[in-house]
N, C-alpha and C positions, 0 to 999 in steps of 0.2 A: 187704781184706775185708767194710770199712763199704760200699764203694760197691755193692758187687752187693746188699747187703742193702736199701740205700736204694731202688735201681733196681727191687727185689721190691716193696718197700713203696708207689712209685709206681704201678707198673703194678697193684697190687691195688686202690689207690684208683682208679684208670681204670675198672677192672673192675668195682669196686661200683658206680660214677657210673653207668654204662654199663647195670647190672643196674637200678639205682632208675628209671632214664628208661625204660628197657623194661618194667616194673612198669607204672609212669604211663602209656605209651601203651597197654599193655593195656589198664589198669583204664579208659580214657576210651573206647575203644573198646566195652568190654562195656558199661559205664554209659550210653553213646548208641547203642543198635542202629539198623540202618539202617531207616526207617519201610517196612513192605510192606502190601501193600493185601489183606487178607482178611474172608473171611464170619465175622462174629462174631454170637451170637446173644445181645443184650442181655436182661437179664432183666426190665425195667422199660419197655423199649421195644421191645414187639412188634411195630410196622408199621414196623421200620427193615428192609429186603430188599436191601441194597446193600452193594458194598466199602467197609472202614472202615482208618483206619490203625492198623495192629498194636501200634506204641507207643502210642497213647493210648485205644484200645479200653476195656481192662479198668477205667482211672480214671472215664473217663468214665460208665462204667456203673454202678461204685459211686455216684459223686457224683449222677447222676439217680435212683437209687433212695433217695436219702437226703432229695434236694429232694421226690420225692414223697412220701413216708412224711411230712414236716412239713408240706406243704402241705394233704395230704388229713387230718391229722388234727389239728392245731392252728393252720394258717394259714388262709387266707380261703377256699382250698378244700372245707374239711370239713364243711360242709353244702351242697355242690354235688351236683346229680343225676350220676348213673353215665355220661350222655350227656356232661355239661360234663367231668368229670374226664378222658374217654377221648380227646376232642377237644383237649383241653387236653395228657394226655400226647404225641399225635401233634405237636402244633403244638413243644411245646418240646423233643421230640428232634429234630425235623428242624432245628431252630435251632442243637441244641448238637452233633450230631454230624454232622460234615461227612462228605462221600464222597471215597473216594480210588481214584485211578483208574491211578497210577504213581508214582513216585517223583518226578518234576517236579511231578505233580499230586497231592498227596497231601492236599489239605484243599480240596474243592471245596463251597461254600455255593450252591445255587439252591433253597432252600424255596418250593414253591408259593404265592402268595398267597393261592390258595382256601382252603387250609387255616387260615392265621389267622382268613379270613372267617368260616368254619366255626366256628371256637372261641368266635369271638364271638358268633356267632349261638346256637351249643348253653349258652352259659353267661352271656350278658348278654340275649340278645335284639336284638342290634346286625347288622345286615346294612348293611355298610358297608366299601369299600374304605381309607378315608382312615386308620382305627388302623393298616393293614397296608400301609407304603409301598412301592413299588416300589423298588429298590435294595437292602431287606433281605428283600422277597419279590418272588418273579418270578411271570410268566406263563407260559404252556408255550411252547416245553419248559421243564419245572422239575421240580424233586424231590416227589412227594407220597407218597413212602417207598420206591420201588423205584429210585431213582437216576435220573442222566440220562445222554445220552451222553457218553462221555469225549473231553477236546479229542485231536488227533490230532498 
């Protein structure tokens, strides 16, 4: 009689182990959803009119709002003109929010160099591309807020 009881214990232990592994697998899948490309209305980045990664959009939105609040109240742009602040917002958002085309291309950065130059001009009266180097900023076709053509 002891053997069948022992065998039931082993089966119960294996079943429990399998159940725990199944829970771990399900929690991993739930914790790390597959990125989708979505339209997202950013509270603090009104010039973003392209698809973005569904997994990161909300967190980026919260972070940019917090950064702008600090920059414009106690930071170096606290006394800046509204034109400067608007240019800064556009430049920062294009740098911080990648375009999403599909699962394989979920983070595409191609912000236009002209947006960077405009921000420098509006905020510091500097009209130069030197501070906006190619590689970080791009010549057309590039993203100035409406996205770029997605890779095929």
